[in-house]
N, C-alpha and C positions, 0 to 999 in steps of 0.2 A: 568222432566230435569229440572235442576238450568239452569238459563243462563248466571251468574256468572262463571262457568265452560266453556262458549263457547270459550274462547280464546286458552284453552287447547286442543280442537278437532280439528279433520281434517278439512282443511282449505274447503274443499268442501263442508261437511255438514255446517260450518259455514257461507259460502257464502251464501246458501239457507237458515238458518234461519234468518241472518241479509237481505237479499231481501223480504222475505216474512214478517217480522215486519217491514220494511220501507214500504213497501206496503200497509201495514193492520193498522199500529197502529202509526207508526210514520212519520211525515212529513219533518224531515231532520234528517241528520246522528247527529247532536249534539242533538237534541231531544233523539232520540235511544241512545246515549251514556248516557246521563242525565239518561233516564229513568230504564236503567238497569244497570246504574252505573260499565260503561266500558270505558276503556281509549282508546279514539279514536286514538290515535298515533299508538297505538298497533293493534288494532285493522285494521287502514288504512295500515301500515307494513304489517301484516300476508297477508294482501288481495293483495297486490303490488308482494310479494315476488309470487304469483302465477299469477300475471299477470293482476290481476283486479285493477279498477282504480273506486274511488267513481264519478259516473255524478250526481250533484245534480239538474241538468236541470229533470231529469228522476227516481230522488231519488233513485238511486239502484248502485250497483257495476257490472261494465260490464267490 
């Protein structure tokens, strides 16, 4: 799977993939966006549409 296609996927799949990457590989949302060349604003907007917000303390979308 190409992670650069991530933002075109179903939101629930994106949520699972992003939270897994945050848990295992990246210590912040900014690091995730930089590492995978994602637009963090677009990612946040997609997650907010589903009712999820990034929690920097737990480093995950909830």
